[in-house]
C-alpha positions in Angstrom: -98.2 -40.0 107.9 -101.9 -39.6 107.8 -103.5 -36.0 105.9 -105.9 -33.7 107.4 -108.5 -36.0 106.8 -107.6 -38.9 108.1 -106.5 -40.9 104.8 -103.3 -42.1 104.2 -100.1 -39.8 102.9 -101.0 -40.3 98.7 -99.6 -43.9 98.2 -99.0 -45.2 94.2 -100.1 -48.3 92.7 -99.0 -50.1 89.8 -99.6 -53.5 88.3 -97.5 -56.2 88.3 -97.5 -59.7 86.3 -97.9 -61.5 83.4 -99.9 -62.2 80.1 -100.9 -65.3 78.5 -101.0 -66.8 75.1 -102.0 -70.4 74.7 -100.5 -72.2 72.4 -103.9 -74.2 72.4 -106.3 -71.3 72.3 -108.8 -70.9 69.5 -106.7 -67.0 68.9 -103.6 -67.7 71.0 -103.4 -63.6 71.0 -106.5 -63.2 72.8 -104.4 -63.3 76.0 -102.1 -60.1 75.3 -104.9 -58.4 74.0 -107.2 -58.8 76.5 -103.6 -57.6 78.6 -103.3 -54.3 76.8 -107.1 -53.5 76.9 -106.3 -54.2 81.0 -103.2 -52.2 81.4 -105.6 -49.0 79.3 -108.1 -49.5 81.7 -105.6 -49.1 84.9 -104.0 -46.3 83.6 -107.5 -44.1 83.3 -108.3 -45.8 87.0 -105.4 -43.9 88.1 -102.5 -46.5 88.3 -99.2 -45.4 87.4 -97.2 -48.2 85.9 -97.4 -52.2 84.9 -94.5 -54.2 85.4 -94.3 -57.6 82.7 -92.5 -60.5 84.0 -90.3 -62.5 81.4 -90.4 -66.2 81.6 -90.0 -69.0 78.9 -90.8 -72.4 78.9 -94.0 -72.8 81.3 -96.1 -74.6 79.1 -99.2 -72.0 80.2 -98.5 -69.5 77.5 -96.7 -66.9 80.2 -95.0 -63.9 78.4 -91.6 -64.3 77.4 -90.7 -60.9 75.0 -92.0 -58.5 77.5 -90.7 -55.7 75.6 -92.5 -56.6 72.5 -95.6 -56.8 74.3 -94.9 -53.8 75.8 -94.6 -51.5 72.9 -98.1 -51.8 72.4 -99.6 -51.1 75.4 -96.9 -47.8 74.8 -99.1 -47.1 72.2 -102.2 -47.5 73.7 -101.3 -45.1 76.7 -99.8 -42.0 77.7 -98.7 -42.0 81.0 -98.4 -45.5 82.2 -95.0 -46.3 83.4 -93.6 -49.2 81.4 -92.0 -51.6 83.6 -90.0 -55.3 83.5 -90.0 -57.3 86.4 -87.7 -58.3 85.2 -85.3 -58.6 82.1 -83.5 -62.0 82.5 -79.9 -60.8 81.9 -78.1 -64.0 81.2 -80.5 -65.1 78.2 -80.0 -62.2 76.4 -77.3 -60.5 73.8 -76.6 -57.3 76.2 -76.1 -55.1 72.8 -79.4 -56.3 71.4 -81.2 -56.2 74.5 -79.6 -52.2 74.8 -81.4 -51.5 71.3 -85.1 -52.7 72.1 -84.9 -50.7 75.5 -83.9 -48.0 73.8 -86.6 -48.1 71.4 -89.0 -48.6 73.4 -87.9 -45.7 75.5 -88.0 -43.1 72.7 -91.2 -44.5 71.3 -93.2 -43.9 74.9 -91.2 -40.9 75.2 -89.3 -42.0 78.2 -91.8 -44.0 80.0 -89.4 -47.4 80.4 -88.6 -48.8 84.2 -86.1 -51.6 83.1 -85.9 -54.1 85.8 -83.3 -56.7 85.1 -82.0 -59.7 87.5 -79.8 -63.5 87.0 -82.6 -65.5 86.7 -83.4 -68.3 88.9 -85.9 -71.0 87.3 -83.8 -74.6 86.9 -86.3 -75.2 83.9 -85.8 -71.8 81.4 -81.3 -72.5 82.0 -82.2 -75.8 81.1 -84.1 -75.1 78.0 -81.3 -72.4 77.4 -78.8 -75.2 77.9 -76.7 -72.7 80.2 -75.4 -73.1 83.8 -77.6 -71.2 86.2 -74.0 -71.3 88.0 -72.6 -68.7 85.7 -76.1 -66.4 85.9 -74.3 -64.2 88.3 -71.6 -63.1 86.1 -73.5 -63.5 83.0 -75.8 -61.0 84.5 -72.9 -58.6 85.5 -70.8 -58.6 82.4 -74.5 -58.2 80.1 -75.4 -55.0 82.7 -71.9 -53.4 81.9 -72.1 -53.4 78.0 -75.6 -52.3 78.3 -75.2 -49.1 80.2 -72.2 -48.4 78.3 -74.1 -49.1 75.1 -76.2 -46.3 75.9 -74.3 -44.2 77.8 -71.3 -44.3 75.6 -70.8 -41.0 73.2 -68.0 -42.7 71.0 -67.6 -46.6 69.6 -66.3 -48.9 72.2 -65.1 -52.4 72.1 -65.6 -55.6 74.6 -64.0 -58.2 75.2 -65.2 -60.3 78.4 -65.8 -64.0 79.6 -68.7 -64.5 77.6 -69.3 -61.3 74.9 -66.9 -60.1 72.4 -68.1 -56.5 70.6 -65.6 -54.5 68.1 -65.8 -50.9 67.3 -69.5 -50.3 68.1 -72.1 -47.6 68.2 -75.4 -48.6 69.3 -78.6 -47.0 68.5 -80.7 -45.5 69.2 -79.9 -43.6 72.5 -82.8 -44.1 74.9 -85.4 -41.1 75.5 -83.9 -40.7 79.2 -81.2 -39.6 80.4 -78.2 -41.2 81.2 -80.2 -43.8 80.9 -84.0 -45.3 81.9 -84.2 -46.0 85.7 -83.1 -49.6 86.5 -84.6 -51.6 89.4 -83.6 -55.2 90.5 -84.8 -57.6 92.4 -83.1 -58.3 96.1 -84.3 -59.7 99.4 -80.8 -60.5 101.7 -78.8 -57.5 103.0 -75.6 -58.8 100.4 -78.2 -58.4 97.3 -79.9 -54.8 98.6 -76.2 -53.6 98.8 -75.5 -54.7 95.9 -78.3 -53.2 94.3 -77.6 -50.0 96.1 -74.0 -50.2 95.0 -75.1 -50.3 91.1 -77.7 -47.0 91.4 -80.5 -49.1 90.4 -84.0 -49.2 92.0 -85.7 -51.7 94.4 -88.3 -54.1 93.5 -89.5 -56.1 96.9 -91.3 -59.5 96.8 -94.8 -60.1 97.4 -94.3 -63.1 99.7 -92.8 -61.3 102.2 -94.3 -60.2 105.7 -94.9 -56.5 106.2 -91.8 -56.5 109.0 -89.4 -58.3 106.9 -90.8 -55.6 104.2 -90.2 -52.9 106.5 -86.9 -54.1 107.6 -85.7 -54.5 103.8 -86.4 -51.0 103.0 -84.4 -49.7 106.2 -81.8 -51.8 104.9 -81.7 -50.5 101.3 -82.2 -46.7 102.9 -78.6 -47.0 104.8 -77.4 -48.4 101.9 -78.0 -46.0 99.6 -77.2 -43.4 102.0 -73.9 -45.0 102.4 -73.0 -45.0 98.3 -73.8 -40.9 99.5 -77.3 -40.5 97.5 -80.5 -39.1 98.8 -83.0 -41.7 99.4 -86.6 -41.3 98.2 -89.2 -43.7 98.8 -90.6 -43.6 95.1 -87.2 -45.8 95.0 -88.8 -48.8 96.2 -91.5 -51.2 95.0 -93.3 -53.6 96.7 -95.0 -56.2 95.0 -98.4 -57.3 96.3 -101.3 -60.7 95.2 -104.3 -58.6 94.8 -108.2 -60.0 95.3 -110.3 -57.8 96.3 -113.7 -60.1 97.7 -117.0 -59.5 98.8 -117.2 -62.0 101.1 -115.6 -64.6 103.0 -116.6 -67.4 100.8 -115.2 -65.3 97.9 -112.0 -64.9 100.0 -112.0 -68.5 100.5 -112.3 -69.6 96.7 -109.5 -67.3 96.1 -106.8 -67.6 98.1 -106.6 -71.3 97.2 -106.9 -70.4 93.5 -103.4 -68.4 94.8 -101.8 -71.3 96.5 -102.5 -73.6 93.6 -100.8 -70.7 91.3 -98.0 -70.9 93.9 -97.2 -74.3 93.6 -96.7 -74.6 90.2 -94.4 -71.9 90.6 -92.5 -73.2 92.8 -92.4 -76.7 91.1 -91.0 -75.0 87.9 -88.0 -73.1 90.1 -86.6 -76.0 91.7 -83.1 -77.4 90.8 -82.7 -81.3 91.4 -81.9 -82.0 94.2 -81.9 -78.9 95.6 -83.0 -75.2 95.8 -81.5 -72.1 93.1 -80.1 -69.5 95.3 -82.7 -67.3 95.5 -84.4 -65.6 98.3 -88.1 -66.0 96.4 -87.0 -70.5 96.8 -87.4 -69.9 100.9 -91.0 -69.3 100.6 -91.5 -72.7 98.6 -91.6 -74.8 101.7 -93.6 -72.6 104.4 -96.8 -73.4 105.1 -99.1 -70.3 103.8 -96.4 -68.4 102.6 -98.4 -67.3 99.4 -101.3 -66.3 101.0 -99.7 -64.7 104.4 -98.6 -61.4 103.0 -101.3 -61.2 100.0 -103.7 -58.7 100.0 -106.8 -60.8 99.7 -110.6 -59.6 101.2 -112.7 -57.4 101.5 -112.0 -53.8 100.8 -111.8 -53.1 104.6 -109.5 -56.0 105.2 -106.9 -54.8 101.6 -107.0 -50.9 103.3 -106.1 -52.2 106.6 -103.4 -54.2 105.2 -102.3 -51.2 103.0 -101.8 -48.9 106.1 -99.7 -51.3 107.8 -97.4 -51.2 104.8 -97.7 -47.0 104.6 -96.7 -47.2 108.4 -93.3 -49.4 107.6 -92.9 -46.5 104.9 -94.3 -48.1 101.7 -95.8 -45.4 99.3 -95.2 -47.7 95.8 -97.3 -50.8 95.1 -97.0 -53.0 92.6 -100.8 -55.4 92.1 -100.3 -58.8 90.9 -104.3 -59.6 90.1 -103.0 -63.8 88.9 -104.3 -62.2 85.8 -105.9 -59.5 83.8 -109.1 -59.7 86.3 -111.0 -56.8 85.2 -113.4 -56.6 87.9 -110.7 -57.0 90.4 -109.2 -53.5 89.2 -112.4 -51.8 89.2 -113.2 -52.8 92.9 -109.5 -51.9 94.3 -109.8 -48.5 92.7 -113.1 -47.8 93.4 -113.0 -49.1 97.1 -109.3 -48.9 98.4 -107.3 -46.6 96.6 -109.4 -43.5 97.0 -107.7 -44.5 100.7 -104.5 -43.7 99.8 -104.8 -40.4 97.7 -106.2 -37.0 98.0 -108.3 -37.5 94.9 -110.2 -40.6 94.5 -109.8 -42.5 91.4 -111.9 -41.7 88.1 -114.0 -44.4 86.8 -112.7 -45.2 82.9 
C-alpha cells in the first residue's frame, strides 16, 4: 500500500460540483467564467478531471447545461477529463443528448466521462411535469437509445414506451470507441449490481463513511468479477467535500457553512409527505451526516482521512469545495496532494 518513501501509493484527484450563474448578479456569467478559470488552474495543479452536476429550478443558479459549460473547459484545457455527475436522462431527448455529448467528446480529443442517472429531486421532476415514478423506466430506455446512437453502423429505428425514432443515423460518432466511459452513481447492493451489469464505472457519494464506502467498493469489485470482467480501482470514484483549513476556528466555520448547504440540498430533494427512493436522501435525517465524511480540517487531518480511504482501496477521489474556492484548491495541492503521488503537484 505504501512506497519506500513512506507516502501513499499514487492517488488521483478530480473536481466534483457545480457552477453558478445567478440571475440577479450584475454579471450573471461571472460564476461560469470563474468555474472555467478554476478548472484551468486545477489542471495545472495536477487534478485529472472535473465532474459537473446537472440541476434545475434551484433559485441559486446551479449549472443546468453541463455539456455546454464543459465545452468551454475543454477549449481551455488539454488533459483534464470532462465529467458529468450526472446527466439526468429522463429529462432529455436521448438522440439530441447523444449528439451533444459526442460533439464534446470529439472537440476535446476524447476526454468525456459520461456520468448518467435517473434523478431524485422532487422539485425537478415536478418542474418538468414528469412523474418521478417513471424515472427508472425513462432512464433505461434513454440509455439504450444513446448507446445505440453511438455504436450503430447503420440506420436504426426505435419504438419504445417514451420515445420513437424512425430510420435515423445519429451523428457525429464520439472520439472514444465504442463510446465514452459511462459513470453511474449507486449505493445499494442492487443498484451497484446494475452498474456492473451495464459495464459502467461507479460513482460513490460524498456522505458515506469510510467503512460504508469500503463495503460498496468491495461489492462492486465482486459484481464486476461476476460479469466476467477484470476490476480496476480506476473504475470507482469517491466524492468528498473538501476544505483545507489553517486552524480549528476556520474548520468550525467551514463545517457550519457545509451544514447549511446540505440542509438546502435536502430540502430541494424531498418529496412532499415521503422520501424519494434515493440513497442520498438516507442522510437527510442523520445528525451530522453532512460533515461526518467531509475532508475538513488542517492538512494533517485531511491526509489522515485520505489515508483511511486509501486503505479501503480507494484510488480516485473527486473533491467538492462547495464552489470555486481557489485558495482551498491551492492549499490541497500544496500540502496534501504531494503525500499521495510520487512527485509534488506543480504550481500554476
